[in-house]
N, C-alpha and C positions, 0 to 999 in steps of 0.2 A: 956683743954689741950693747952699748949702754943707751938707755932710753931716757930722755929728758923732755918734759912737757915744754911747750913754747908759751909765749906771752900772747894773750888775746886782748885786743883793744877795741872798744866800741866807739864808733864815730857817729855824729848826728846823721839822721836820714837826709837824703837828697832826692831830687826829682830828675829822672832821666826818661826821655821818650814817653812822657805821660804816666810813668809808673813811680810810685813812692819806693825808695830803695833804702833799706836798713843796711848798715855797713859794719862788718867785722873784719879786723886786720889781725893776721897771725904772723909772728916772726920770733926768732930767738934774740934779735937785737933790741935792747931796751930803748934805743933811739927811735924805734919804729921803722916803718917802710919808707924808703927814700922817696922824696917828692916826684922824681922823674918816673919811677916805677909806678907809683900811685896814679900819676897823670896818664900814663900810657894805658894802664888797666881800665881806667874809667872812660878813656876814649873808645875802646872796643866794646864797652858794655852795651850800647844800644843794639849791637849785632847779636847779643846773647838773649835778648828779651823777646817773649812771645807776643803775638798780636793780641789786642784786647778781645775779650770774649764775654764781657758782662760781669766777670768776677771783679771785686774791688782790686784796682791795679797796684798790687804790692809785690815786692821782691825783696829778698835779702841776699847779700853777697858776702863771700869770704874771700878776701885777698890775702894770699899766703906767700911770703918770701921765704924760699928754701934756704938751707944752710950753704948751698952752692950757688950757682948762677940762676937757678930756677925761680920763676914767679908764676903764680897760678891764680886765676880769677874764676870762682865758681858762682854762678848766678842761679838762684833758686826762686822761681816765680810761682805765685798762686794762680791757678787756672781752674776752670770747670768747677768752681765753687770750693772744692776741697782737695785738689790734686796739686802736687808739687812738680813743676816743670823744671828741668835742669839743662843748662848749657854752660860750657866752660871754655876757657882760653888759657894758653900757656905761653911762657916766654923763657928764653935762655936755657932750654932743655932740648938739644938736638935729637935725643932718643925719642921724644914725643912729636917730632916733625918740625920743630922750630928751626929756622934757617941758620942760627948761630947761638952763641952763649950770651947774647944781649938781653938782659932782663926787662927791657922796655919794648921789645919787638914781639908783641903778642900775636899768636895764631890760634886757630880753632881746630885742635886735633879731634878727629872723630873717634873717640874712645868711649866705651861704656862705663867709665869710671865716674863716680859721684863725689869723691873726696877721699883724702887720706885721714889718718887718725887725728891729725892736728886740725883738719877742716870740718870734721863732723860734729863737734859739740854744739854749735848753734842749731842744728837741725831739730833736735828734740825740743829745745826751748821754743823755737819758732812754731813748731807743730802745736804745742800746748797753748801758746799765745794766740794763734789763729783760732783754735777752738774756743778759747776763753773770750775773745773779743769779737769774733765775726760769726761763729757758728752757733754758739750757745745763747747769746742774748736775743731777746725779742727784736731789738733794733741793733744791727751790727754797728760796731764802733771802730772804724779804721784808724782814727786818731789815737785811740787807746792802744791798738795793736802797734802802731808805729812808735809809741812811747815805751813799749814793753820789750826791753832787750836784756840779754845777759849782761852782767856787770863785767867791767875790766877784771882781768886776773890771768890765770893760766888756762891752757886748754884742757887740763885734767881736773879731776875732783869735783865734777859738776853733776853728780847723779841726782 
């Protein structure tokens, strides 16, 4: 089996259900993720977000378009001051409980998986950015956190 890193694209943050959402897209396609898949993913996103708990309302998502029909949305939200909450959705992958191979029909599989090798690179960066901008300073700076993302590139070589 040959392994090839995928492309990682960073999009501007958006606000969803009162949370600031940093966005990472992963795909092998240089054209990016199809608009209909992106739209469907962001429509289910509110279902993946935790209730407010006093922690600055920040989330980062990884939307991954597989090489087959699969599409995956991983939502990682900061809760309890320094804890990462996870919830995910999948589409086009019947083995994960999706109704068919339609990459726009997202469902929420109840699996204990937090991401594949292509989806994990933002986690370390986001952990360090949260510490740098929210936990270390005397005055937390949510705006600085939201502006601090990985650069576009590939999913690998980011140690």
